[in-house]
Residue, then its C-alpha position, 0 to 999 in steps of 0.5 A: m426470441s431474437l435479441q432484436s425482437l426482445m428489445e422491440s417488445t420492451q417499451m422505453e420512454g421516448n424514442p431511443s436513438p440509434h446509439l442507445k440501441s447499440m449500447a443496450a444490445f452491447l450490454i445484453r450480448f456481453y453482460s447478460d449475467q450481471l443484468r440477470s443478477i441485478a434483476l434478481s436483487p430485491d431492493p428496487n431503490l438501490h444504485y447498482p453498478l454494471n462493470i464493463e470492459f472498454a476493450e470489448l466496447v472498442d471491438y464491438d463498436p469503435p465509433l461508440a467507444h470514441h464518443v464515450f471517451s471524448q464526450p463522457r458526460q453525455y454518453l455515460n448518462d445515455f449508457d445508464d439509460a441503456a443499462v436500465w432498458a437492457h435490464r428490463v429486456v432481461l427481466g422480461n425474458l426471465k418468465e420462469i423466475k417470479d422474484g425479479v424486480e425492476k430497478n430504476f438506477i443502474h450505473i455503467r462502470i468502465n474498466i480501461s485495463g487492456s484498452p487503448l486508453e492505457c497510454p500516457e495521454t489518457f493515463p497521465s500522472i497527477g502532476h501532468v493533468r492539464v486543461k487538454h484533459w478536461g471533459i474526456l475519460l481520464t484515468l489517474k493512479g495515486t494514494v488516498i491521503r484524505a477521505g471525507a464523510v459520506k453525504m447526500y446530494e441532489g443528482m437530477r430533477w424533472y421539469k415540464c414545459r408549460r407550453c408543450n408539456y415536454s418533460f426533460r431532466v436537468y442535472p446540477e452543474l459541479e462548476t456552479r456548486n451543484s446549482i440547477v441551471l434551467p435551459s433558456t428555451c424548451p429542449s424538445q426536438g419534435s417536428k415543430i420547435c417549441e420556444g417555450t421559456n416557462f417550466q414547471f418542476v415535476e413533483n417527487s422527481i428528485t433523484c438523490h445520490d450518495y456522495q463522498e470526496i477524497k483526495i489522492q496523491e501521486s506516488t513519491q517513488l515515481l518522482g525525482v529529487g526535489a519534486i513535490p507530489r501533487s494531489i487532486p480531489v476525487i468525487l465518488k458517487d453511489d456504489l463507489v462511496d465508502v469502499i476505500k480508506a486513507g492509505d489505499d492505492i487506487i486507479v480511478t477512471g472518471i471525467l475531469t472537470a472543475k469546481w469553485s474553491p470555497d469562499l475564504k476571506d482575503v483569498r482569491c476564488d479559483l476553479e480547481p480541477v476535480l475528477v468525478a469518478n466512474y470506476v475505482r479499483r483498489t491496487n493494494e494487492l498489487k503494491s509490489g510493482i517490481d518485475v522479475p523476469d524468468n532470465v533473472i530468476m535463472k541467474f539467482r539459481e545459477f548463483w546459488n549453484c556456484f555457492k552450493d558448498t559455501p552458502l554463507k559466502g554466497r549470502n555475504a556476497i548478496i548483503r555486501g551490496i547493501c549500502p556498499q558505500v559504508f565499510g564493514l558493518f556486517t551485522v547491520k547489513l544482515a539485519v537490514a536484509l532480514t528486516l526487508i525480507g521478513g517472515v511468514q504471517h500466521v493466521d490461526a483458526s480464530g482469525t488471530k494474526i501474527r505479523g510476518e513483518s519485522h521491525l529494526l531500530l538502530v541506536g547509535d552515536p552521530g556519524t555511524g551511518k544510520s541515515q545512510f542505511l535508512k535511505f538505502a533501505a527505502k531504495l530497496s523497497n518497492r513502496s517506502v516513506i521516509t520521515t522524521g519523528l517531528g518532521s512529518t505532517s500534521a497527520g504525524l506518523t499515524v492519522t489525524a482528523v483535519k477540517d477541509g472546507g468546513e468538513w472533517m476528514l481523515e488525513a493519513g500519516a506516514l505509517v498508513l501511507a507506507d502500508g504494504g511497504l517500508c516506513c523509515i523514521d529518523e530521530f525516532d525518539s522525537m515522536r509526538e505524544h499522540d504518535r507514541a500512544t498509537i504506534h504500539e498498535a500500528m507495529e504489533q496489530q498492524t492496524i490503527s483504530v481511529a475515533k476522532a471528530g466523530l470519524v470512527t474507523t480502522l486503517s491498515t498499517k501492514t508495514i515494516v518500521f525501520g527506525a534510527t535514533n541517537p542515545k540520550g547523552q553518553y551511552d551507558p552500557k550498564q543501563p537498559l536501552s529504555v534509559n539510554t534512548t527515552l523509549s519505553g520498554p513496551l515500544l522497544s519490545r516491538f522491534d525484532i532487532v535493536l542494534v547499538l552503534l557506539d563510536t568507541k576508540n579502536p585504532e585498528w578499526d580507525a586505520v582500516v576505515s580511513s584507508h577504505i575512505l581514502s581509496e574510494g576515489v582512486s580508480d585503479k584501486v578496486g578491491r575484491d570486496e567491491d568486485l563482489a558487490n558489483t555483482w549485486p547492483l541495486e536493481m538486482l538486489r531489489r528484484y532478489i528481495h522481492f522474489v524471495k519474499y513472495y515466492f518462498k514460504p519457509v516452515l521450521t524443521k524439528e531441529a530448528e524448533k528445538i534450538i529456538s525453544s532451548y534458546y528462548q528458555l535460556q533467555r527467560r532464566s537469565a533475564t535481567h535488564n532485558a525483561a521487556r524483551t524476553t517475552v513471547r514477542m522475542l520468540e516470535s521475532l526468532i521465528r520471523l528472523a529464521q524464516a527471513h534467513a531461509r528466504l535469503m538463502y533461497r530455501n523453503e525450510v528453516t534449518r539449523l543454520d537459519a535458527i543459529t543466525a536468528i539467535l546471533c541477530i537477537e544476541s546482537s540486540m542484547t546489552t547482556s548476553a546469555i550465550v557469549d560472555s561479551v557482546g561486541n559493538a555492531l559498528h565494528s563488525n566486519f565481513s569474515e574471510n571464511p564465513d562458513h568456518e566462522y559459523c561452525r565455530q559460533e554454532t559449536m559455542i551456541l549448541e554447547k550453551l544450549s545443551m544445558v537446557e533440557d526442558f523443551s516445554a516451550l516447543n508446544h507453544l512454538e507449534v501453536l504460533 
């Protein structure tokens, strides 16, 4: 049976218009599989989505696509009616299947990807939404900062004219706070015009919908300095409710309209813009938004071919580009690179996850460049949030419940908004009390469990934490970090690297730093170090970190496992002030740092070099060391002239210390991790 005969054999209420027939024919032709799946669903009272591609509609019927874009309020409702009609056509064709149930509510969801609507005029930033966008099919992109509870509201009701018995639907108007406004005269379009003004409500004809309000905010990464990120409320209905949470990145397509702001005493009542969503797509998996072309990847490979014999010299050339305005601080720059790259997340058979993201804390005197590293690290990350312990919003660093228009909503904090990226926290020791209680779970389990104001949920915080803080008074090397920083031992143990930057008196270092600062303004005094750093500008460095982080999944070799296991046992035996850090967490940190260094070195396996470097980074975090007799100040660490030769000396020293450890029973636990 042909498509035309099938549609003619299926009855539809009223006399369908030509564009309604075109809509139904389009759905049957391109989306019969979805219609068949809906027909086989058992519950007839649910609201079912039918996802279509706007690009296909443009190719099939350009005038109809233009009407849907320019008059979406009318044509999307007609499209829903056409979907129900097409569903009945498909259902009538499924004679061999007796389980098909007729559905009453099918909603068209339009995806504009790959269509002409992906242009600045119809896909603006939230801050550029204007009156000209009112009433058209608009698409916005942003981060969910608030998510309200799911409610129920009246979406449609039927009325009948007492004069001609014509039945018609009436939709509540959002501009009038969802009130029902009846037409002035009967809307019948028969041969004889009815001018009746008396209408009767049809009993049991009310259609209710699920309803949720969220608020999205434009990404701060796309804004200039001093620009305020704008936000806009979004209304979700039916199948779209409760599918996203605070902190999610979404692309939402809908109809821009307006609604009256709530009545508040001594506050002017205004019409505020609001987007009624038709289609929502989560883009959390696409947060990486950094493009790495093939020619750039070839440059990476050529670079490492040039440093095949001296790999550490090539590594140092890369990390010189990190915060180049700060002289030296080799240990800090290496730690920043390893933290941003991170290790590989491990999930065991039971579903237990061991995080791959590393955390870094800088503890130092004022003027040691901590904030400079925080700002530069935020530039290197594709998604970042910079805040201070006390300077954050009412949501703090985690999440809070706020009352908006008489309704409780969850407001995401810095860690939730930085999900999938980097959260830089200055003045880390000045956090609020409720943040101190919940940040433990956010850093280790990478989730935040919320139970506030009747709202119970779990939010994702898969983020890198980069903190900076000043010591409490004069730093005392004889005391543990928890005493010098007022941070608890359990919180400090969640940081993979904790570097102490002390501004001690060192005449030789002061002379080198002062000459470097004074020569920065002289154009003809360009040193070899600056020439080397210029080969890795900021954009190239961002692409390299992004590429190695997502391309390489390094695994440990037996030699690297043996070295890490031996060092872990040695630390357990000599643990004194570092008892809080010499736990299994330190073993996990060693694995993450070794994997991050292997990625930095453009490799897919963790070698002895990576294991030794991870041990040196952990040693830099110790107030007392089990490997070397004294721990140097990270502030005075500089780039070596011959890093490969320097590494050979350090490797010999570490292996001599580790040769005293003969029991490798921790290796079994390492393989489990």
